[in-house]
C-alpha positions in Angstrom: 0.0 0.0 0.0 1.1 3.5 -0.7 1.8 5.9 2.2 -1.0 8.2 1.0 -3.6 5.4 1.0 -2.6 4.3 4.6 -2.8 7.9 5.7 -6.2 8.4 4.1 -7.7 5.2 5.5 -6.5 5.8 9.1 -7.4 9.5 9.2 -10.7 8.9 11.0 -8.9 8.3 14.2 -7.4 11.8 14.0 -10.7 13.4 13.2 -12.5 11.6 16.1 -9.7 12.6 18.5 -9.9 16.3 17.4 -13.7 16.3 17.7 -13.5 14.8 21.1 -11.0 17.4 22.2 -13.1 20.3 20.9 -16.3 19.0 22.6 -14.4 18.6 25.8 -13.0 22.2 25.6 -16.5 23.5 25.0 -17.7 21.6 28.1 -14.8 22.9 30.1 -15.9 26.4 29.4 -19.6 25.9 29.5 -20.1 23.9 32.7 -18.6 26.5 35.1 -20.6 29.2 33.2 -23.8 27.3 33.6 -23.1 26.8 37.3 -22.4 30.5 37.7 -25.6 31.6 35.9 -27.8 28.9 37.5 -26.7 29.8 41.1 -27.2 33.5 40.3 -30.7 33.0 39.0 -31.5 31.0 42.1 -30.7 34.0 44.2 -27.8 32.4 46.1 -25.2 34.7 47.6 -21.9 35.4 45.9 -19.8 33.0 48.1 -22.0 30.1 47.2 -22.1 31.2 43.5 -18.3 31.2 43.3 -18.0 27.9 45.2 -20.4 26.2 42.8 -18.6 27.6 39.8 -15.3 26.4 41.2 -16.6 22.9 41.8 -18.1 22.8 38.3 -14.8 23.8 36.8 -13.0 21.0 38.8 -15.5 18.4 37.6 -15.2 19.6 34.0 -11.4 19.5 34.3 -11.4 15.9 35.5 -13.8 14.9 32.8 -11.7 16.7 30.2 -8.6 14.9 31.4 -10.2 11.4 31.3 -12.1 11.8 28.1 -9.9 14.0 26.0 -6.4 13.2 27.3 -6.7 9.6 28.4 -9.2 8.6 25.7 -7.3 10.5 23.1 -4.3 8.2 23.7 -6.4 5.2 23.1 -7.6 6.6 19.7 -3.9 7.3 18.9 -3.1 3.7 19.7 -5.8 2.5 17.4 -4.4 4.7 14.6 -0.9 3.4 15.2 -2.1 -0.2 15.1 -3.7 0.3 11.7 -0.7 2.3 10.3 1.6 -0.5 11.5 -0.6 -3.2 9.9 -0.9 -1.3 6.6 2.9 -0.8 6.5 3.8 -4.3 7.7 1.3 -6.3 5.6 0.3 -4.0 2.8 -3.3 -4.5 3.6 -5.9 -2.9 5.9 -9.4 -4.1 7.0 -12.4 -2.6 5.4 -13.5 -0.8 8.6 -10.1 0.4 9.9 -11.7 2.4 12.7 -13.5 -0.7 14.2 -10.4 -2.8 13.6 -8.1 -0.3 15.3 -10.3 -0.2 18.5 -10.4 -4.0 18.5 -6.6 -4.2 18.2 -6.2 -2.0 21.2 -8.7 -4.0 23.3 -7.0 -7.3 22.3 -3.5 -6.1 23.0 -4.1 -4.3 26.3 -6.2 -5.9 29.0 -6.9 -2.5 30.5 -6.5 1.1 29.3 -4.2 1.7 32.3 -1.6 -0.7 30.9 -1.4 1.2 27.6 -1.3 4.5 29.5 1.6 3.3 31.6 3.4 2.0 28.5 3.0 5.4 26.8 4.3 7.2 29.9 7.4 5.0 29.8 8.2 5.8 26.1 7.7 9.5 26.8 10.0 9.3 29.8 12.7 7.8 27.6 12.6 10.7 25.1 12.3 13.3 27.8 15.3 12.0 29.6 17.5 12.1 26.5 16.4 15.6 25.7 17.1 16.7 29.3 20.5 15.2 29.0 21.3 17.6 26.2 20.4 20.5 28.3 22.4 19.2 31.3 25.5 18.9 29.0 25.1 22.5 28.0 24.8 23.6 31.6 28.0 21.8 32.4 29.8 23.8 29.8 28.2 27.2 30.3 27.4 27.0 34.0 24.7 29.5 34.9 25.1 31.5 31.7 21.9 30.5 29.9 22.8 32.7 26.9 26.1 30.9 26.4 26.9 29.4 23.0 26.7 25.8 24.3 23.3 26.4 25.8 21.9 27.9 22.6 23.3 25.1 20.5 22.1 22.5 23.0 18.6 24.1 22.9 18.5 23.9 19.1 19.7 20.3 19.1 17.4 19.4 21.9 14.4 20.8 20.0 15.4 18.8 16.9 16.0 15.7 18.9 12.6 16.1 20.6 10.8 16.5 17.2 12.6 13.4 15.7 12.4 11.2 18.9 8.7 12.0 19.3 8.1 9.3 16.7 10.0 6.8 18.9 6.8 6.6 21.0 4.7 5.7 18.0 7.2 3.3 16.5 7.7 1.5 19.8 3.9 1.2 20.1 3.8 -0.2 16.5 6.3 -2.8 17.5 4.1 -3.8 20.4 1.2 -4.5 18.0 3.5 -6.5 15.7 4.6 -8.8 18.5 1.6 -10.2 20.3 3.6 -13.1 21.6 5.4 -11.2 24.3 4.9 -8.6 27.0 3.9 -5.2 25.8 6.6 -3.7 27.9 9.2 -6.1 26.6 8.1 -5.2 23.0 8.4 -1.5 23.9 12.0 -2.0 25.0 12.8 -4.0 21.9 11.2 -1.3 19.8 13.2 1.4 21.5 16.4 -0.5 21.0 15.7 -1.1 17.3 14.9 2.7 16.9 18.3 3.7 18.4 20.5 1.1 16.8 19.2 2.1 13.4 19.4 5.8 14.1 21.5 6.5 11.0 18.8 5.0 8.7 15.9 6.6 10.6 17.7 10.0 10.8 17.4 10.2 7.0 13.8 11.0 7.6 14.7 13.7 10.2 15.2 16.4 7.7 11.9 15.6 6.1 10.2 15.6 9.5 11.7 18.9 10.6 11.0 20.5 7.2 7.3 19.5 7.2 7.0 20.6 10.8 8.5 24.1 10.1 6.3 24.5 7.0 3.2 23.4 8.9 4.0 25.9 11.7 4.6 28.7 9.1 1.5 28.1 7.1 -1.1 26.9 9.6 0.3 28.7 12.6 0.9 31.8 10.6 -2.7 31.8 9.3 -4.1 31.3 12.8 -1.9 34.2 14.1 -3.0 36.5 11.3 -6.7 35.8 12.0 -6.3 36.2 15.8 -4.3 39.4 15.3 -6.9 41.0 13.0 -9.8 39.7 15.2 -8.5 40.6 18.6 -6.9 43.8 17.4 -10.3 45.1 16.5 -11.8 44.6 20.0 -11.2 48.0 21.6 -11.8 47.0 25.2 -9.2 44.2 24.9 -6.6 46.3 23.1 -7.0 49.0 25.7 -6.3 46.6 28.5 -3.3 45.1 26.6 -1.9 48.6 26.0 -2.0 49.4 29.7 -0.1 46.2 30.3 2.5 47.2 27.8 2.8 50.6 29.3 3.7 49.3 32.7 5.8 46.3 31.7 9.6 46.3 31.3 12.3 43.9 30.3 14.9 42.6 32.8 17.3 45.3 31.9 14.7 48.0 32.6 13.8 49.0 29.1 10.2 49.5 28.2 8.2 46.9 26.4 7.2 48.1 22.9 3.5 48.9 22.3 1.6 46.0 20.9 3.8 43.3 22.5 1.0 41.9 24.7 -1.3 41.5 21.7 1.4 39.8 19.7 2.1 37.4 22.5 -1.6 36.6 23.1 -2.1 35.9 19.4 1.0 33.8 19.2 -0.1 31.6 22.1 -3.6 31.2 20.6 -2.0 30.4 17.2 0.4 27.8 18.7 -2.4 26.0 20.6 -4.6 25.9 17.5 -1.7 24.8 15.3 -0.8 22.1 17.7 -4.2 20.6 17.4 -4.5 20.8 13.6 -0.8 19.7 13.1 -1.3 16.7 15.5 -4.5 15.6 13.8 -3.7 15.9 10.2 0.1 16.4 9.6 1.7 14.1 12.1 -0.1 11.0 10.9 1.2 11.6 7.4 4.8 11.9 8.7 4.3 8.8 10.9 3.4 6.6 8.0 6.7 7.4 6.3 8.7 7.0 9.6 7.0 3.8 10.4 7.8 2.3 7.1 11.5 2.9 7.5 11.3 1.7 11.1 9.7 -1.6 10.3 12.0 -2.2 7.4 15.0 -1.6 9.7 13.6 -3.7 12.5 13.0 -6.7 10.2 16.5 -6.5 8.8 18.1 -6.4 12.3 17.6 -7.8 15.8 17.9 -5.9 19.1 21.6 -5.7 20.2 22.7 -6.4 23.7 25.0 -3.3 23.9 22.1 -1.0 23.0 20.0 -2.5 25.8 22.8 -1.8 28.2 23.3 1.8 27.0 19.5 2.6 27.2 19.2 1.0 30.6 22.0 3.3 31.8 20.6 6.4 30.0 16.9 6.1 30.9 15.1 5.2 34.1 12.0 4.9 32.0 13.6 2.2 29.9 14.8 0.3 32.9 11.3 0.6 34.4 9.8 -0.9 31.3 12.1 -3.9 31.6 11.2 -4.3 35.3 7.5 -4.2 34.4 8.2 -6.9 31.8 9.7 -9.0 34.6 13.1 -9.1 32.8 16.5 -7.8 33.2 18.4 -6.0 30.4 20.3 -8.6 28.4 24.0 -8.6 29.0 27.0 -9.9 27.1 27.6 -12.3 29.9 
């Protein structure tokens, strides 16, 4: 199957995940507002009104986390399962959405197992990224504007973008190997990813280029719309102008007029871009990365020395081995 066909036939997972997130965000804003208005109409005093609004917000936040965050991971797992199957076998079921959900249910006895697995893979990439920053601090000390810190920040960002797909590839390896523990398969998948880094890094330029273009086009469009829209709301611009007038940089210089509006629009644009990019652009990149990953994994076997290196580098990796009930393989 071509990458474009696999992407198209697994896109429903992204759409459902995005719809779920949007609905949860609406609920997160609406539930406290309803509680505030309802208690006000009931004639309750201000203290009770604020308390009810706070409780409603907490309830909405919990529901948002469980439904959007926790449930969203399971939709992602179904999508990864189907992308992996399409790449590995060249075929996909007629109803990929139902088959993906079924694959997740069959592979993970409970959602908490998958969530724990995902947390481990994220921990591995986070620890590697943190290591880059620690190395820079060792060179520059407390000087955060030093050359090493700037270079390390750039490298760390690139590494984070590229290694983000380690999470998905390791999960794909779990779906390919039903015969062993999910955590053991995660470790095997991580080892394969790192021992074939030269092959997989060939995709890194493509991954970074698409991400930058996506940010420039989609993020830039959102920024432009937000700037034109919010900039036309006089009460808002008046408040932001007052903030700019009283704010200063660390060296005492005044903040230029319009800075607060630009920052606000940039934050909104980044949030919206993140949602659209994650739903529609990342899956396209993942299909290409997964194809190279599975080809490399089939041509090679996990090497003992890479197990040992990752066990020393990442507590998350060692934790996954422990949860699999195994020790890292050793030369002995």
